[in-house]
C-alpha positions in Angstrom: 38.0 24.6 -104.3 37.2 25.3 -100.8 39.5 27.9 -99.8 41.7 27.8 -96.8 39.7 30.5 -94.7 36.3 28.3 -95.6 38.2 25.9 -94.2 38.6 26.8 -91.2 35.6 28.4 -90.9 33.6 25.2 -90.7 36.4 23.7 -88.4 35.2 26.3 -86.2 32.0 25.4 -86.0 32.4 22.2 -85.4 34.2 22.5 -82.8 31.7 24.6 -81.0 29.0 21.8 -82.3 31.3 19.3 -80.2 31.6 21.7 -77.4 27.5 22.6 -77.4 27.5 18.6 -77.4 29.4 18.3 -74.8 28.0 20.9 -72.4 24.3 19.2 -72.9 25.5 16.0 -72.0 27.1 16.8 -68.7 24.1 19.4 -67.9 21.7 15.9 -68.8 24.0 14.2 -66.6 24.3 16.1 -63.7 20.2 17.1 -63.9 20.0 12.5 -63.6 22.6 12.6 -60.1 20.5 15.6 -58.5 17.0 13.3 -59.8 18.6 10.5 -58.2 19.7 12.2 -55.5 16.2 14.4 -54.7 14.7 9.9 -54.4 16.9 8.7 -52.6 16.6 11.6 -49.6 12.9 11.1 -49.9 13.2 7.9 -49.6 15.4 8.4 -46.5 12.9 10.5 -45.0 10.0 8.3 -45.4 11.7 5.3 -43.9 13.0 7.6 -41.0 9.6 8.7 -40.2 8.8 5.1 -40.3 11.8 4.6 -37.5 10.4 7.0 -35.4 6.5 6.1 -35.7 6.9 2.3 -34.9 9.5 3.6 -32.2 6.8 5.7 -30.5 4.0 2.7 -30.5 6.3 0.5 -28.7 6.8 2.7 -26.0 3.3 3.5 -26.1 2.9 -0.2 -25.6 6.1 -0.7 -23.5 4.7 2.1 -20.5 1.0 0.7 -21.0 2.5 -2.6 -20.1 4.6 -0.9 -17.2 1.4 0.5 -15.8 -0.4 -2.4 -15.5 2.0 -4.7 -14.0 2.5 -2.1 -11.2 -2.1 -2.7 -10.6 -1.6 -5.9 -11.2 1.6 -6.2 -8.4 -0.5 -4.0 -6.0 -3.8 -5.9 -6.9 -2.3 -9.3 -6.0 -0.6 -7.6 -2.5 -3.5 -6.8 -1.3 -5.4 -9.9 -1.4 -2.4 -11.6 0.3 -2.9 -8.9 2.9 -7.0 -9.9 2.9 -6.1 -13.7 2.6 -3.8 -13.8 5.6 -6.1 -11.6 7.8 -9.2 -13.7 7.1 -6.6 -16.6 8.3 -6.0 -15.6 11.3 -9.0 -14.5 11.8 -10.4 -18.0 11.6 -7.5 -19.3 13.7 -4.7 -20.1 11.3 -1.4 -19.3 13.3 1.0 -17.3 12.0 3.2 -19.9 11.2 1.1 -21.5 8.5 0.2 -18.6 6.9 3.5 -17.0 5.8 3.6 -19.0 2.2 -0.1 -17.6 2.0 0.9 -15.9 -1.7 -1.3 -14.8 -4.4 -0.3 -16.0 -7.7 -1.2 -15.1 -11.3 -2.8 -17.0 -14.1 -0.7 -15.0 -16.4 3.0 -14.0 -16.0 2.6 -10.5 -17.9 0.3 -8.8 -20.3 -0.1 -9.1 -24.0 -0.3 -5.5 -25.6 -3.2 -6.3 -28.3 -2.8 -4.8 -31.7 -4.1 -0.9 -31.6 -1.7 -0.6 -28.1 -4.3 -1.6 -25.7 -3.4 -4.2 -22.6 -5.4 -7.7 -22.2 -8.0 -7.1 -19.7 -5.8 -8.4 -15.9 -5.8 -12.0 -15.1 -7.6 -13.4 -12.3 -5.8 -13.3 -8.8 -5.9 -16.7 -7.8 -4.7 -17.1 -3.8 -3.9 -20.4 -2.7 -3.7 -21.0 1.5 -1.7 -23.3 3.1 -3.3 -26.2 4.2 -0.7 -28.0 5.9 -1.7 -27.2 9.4 -5.5 -27.1 10.7 -6.5 -25.7 14.2 -10.0 -25.3 15.3 -10.9 -21.3 14.6 -10.8 -19.9 17.8 -13.9 -17.0 19.0 -13.7 -13.9 17.6 -16.4 -11.9 19.3 -19.2 -10.5 16.7 -21.0 -9.2 20.1 -20.0 -6.0 22.1 -17.5 -6.9 23.6 -14.2 -5.8 26.3 -10.9 -7.8 25.7 -7.3 -8.1 26.3 -8.3 -5.9 29.7 -5.2 -4.8 31.2 -4.0 -2.7 34.1 -1.3 0.1 34.1 0.0 3.8 35.6 -0.8 5.6 32.6 -1.7 5.4 29.0 -0.6 6.4 25.2 -1.5 9.0 22.6 -3.2 5.5 21.3 -5.4 5.8 24.3 -3.8 2.0 25.1 -1.5 0.8 28.3 1.9 2.7 29.0 3.3 0.4 31.8 1.1 -2.5 32.0 1.2 -4.1 35.6 -0.8 -5.2 38.4 0.9 -3.9 41.6 1.0 0.2 42.7 2.2 1.7 45.4 0.0 4.4 47.2 2.0 7.0 46.4 0.7 6.0 42.1 -0.5 9.2 40.9 -3.0 7.1 38.5 -4.5 3.6 38.2 -5.7 3.0 34.7 -7.9 -0.1 33.8 -7.9 -0.3 30.3 -9.4 -3.0 26.9 -9.7 -3.2 24.1 -13.2 -2.4 22.4 -14.9 -5.0 19.4 -18.1 -4.6 18.1 -19.1 -1.9 20.4 -22.4 0.6 18.7 -22.9 4.3 18.9 -24.8 4.6 22.4 -23.8 1.8 24.2 -23.1 2.7 28.0 -19.3 1.1 28.8 -18.4 1.3 32.8 -15.7 0.0 35.0 -16.7 -1.2 38.7 -13.7 -0.1 40.7 -13.6 -1.7 44.8 -11.9 -2.6 47.8 -13.2 -4.0 51.3 -16.9 -3.0 50.1 -16.0 0.4 49.0 -17.2 0.8 45.3 -16.6 3.8 42.4 -18.1 3.8 39.2 -17.0 5.9 36.3 -19.0 5.4 32.5 -19.3 7.1 29.8 -22.0 6.7 26.6 -20.1 7.2 23.4 -21.8 8.9 20.6 -19.8 6.6 17.9 -19.0 2.9 16.9 -16.0 1.3 18.8 -14.2 -2.0 17.0 -10.8 -2.4 18.0 -9.8 0.5 19.7 -8.5 1.1 23.7 -10.9 2.2 26.2 -9.8 2.9 29.6 -10.6 4.4 32.9 -9.1 5.5 36.2 -9.2 6.4 39.4 -7.1 8.6 41.5 -6.9 9.5 45.0 -10.3 12.4 45.0 -12.2 8.6 43.5 -11.0 6.6 46.8 -8.0 6.7 49.3 -5.3 4.5 47.3 -5.4 1.8 50.7 -2.6 -1.0 50.7 -4.1 -4.3 50.0 -5.9 -6.3 47.0 -8.3 -4.2 44.8 -10.3 -5.6 41.8 -12.2 -3.8 38.9 -15.3 -5.1 36.5 -15.8 -4.1 33.2 -19.9 -3.8 32.3 -21.8 -3.1 28.7 -24.9 -1.8 29.3 -25.0 -2.4 33.1 -23.7 -6.2 32.6 -20.1 -7.7 33.3 -18.4 -7.6 30.0 -15.0 -9.3 32.3 -14.7 -11.3 35.4 -13.8 -9.1 38.4 -9.9 -8.7 37.9 -7.9 -8.0 40.6 -5.0 -5.3 41.1 -2.4 -5.0 44.5 -1.4 -1.8 46.1 1.3 -1.2 48.8 2.0 0.8 51.3 5.3 1.0 50.5 5.8 4.8 48.2 7.1 4.0 44.8 9.4 7.8 45.1 11.3 6.7 48.1 11.2 3.0 46.3 13.3 4.9 43.0 15.2 6.5 45.2 16.5 3.7 47.6 
């Protein structure tokens, strides 16, 4: 027969075995939880990296699109200005070209799969043909146009205070014109005259003049400013470039007029 001591030892051993089994089960479950958490963390990190890469690519594509659109708008504006300038040169009135606008063949660039942008669309400009006028003559040969008399010129060499009436006290009298297609080496002159008296001023630029103002002036050291009707004629290489341009000098003192 089993003694009470042996029975007690047996119970004690069974208790230890049961505790050991429970401990092993708990450790196994903890390991399984940890492995599950590690796997989930790895999956989340992979998904986050994918999101980061996608966001970077999308941002780069968006930046490329913005740069492309800015370039496209600049090209369209430049084409519009050039077309309007061409129409003005051909004689189309300004009111008739206000609606000349560049139209784009595609409204928006489409990014490619690699992040590149499709080639820019062709810019098409459609002129307004509602008003048609005969083109005016634009000088292609050397010319002096828009001749104007004035008591002075500005920093741009163009006339300031244009007038054809001066007084004997006016310090200087200018003739100003716009040079068109005048090559370097062309002799430009102004011939002032009154009652058979003349004085000629000229110069020969070593540069081309196209669209810039050209001026000459006389003062009391050239000819005495006598009251009467004077004239001045512009010349290119000794040939008349304008008709004689009349102007008047009165006997009244300009300073006295201002004081009155």
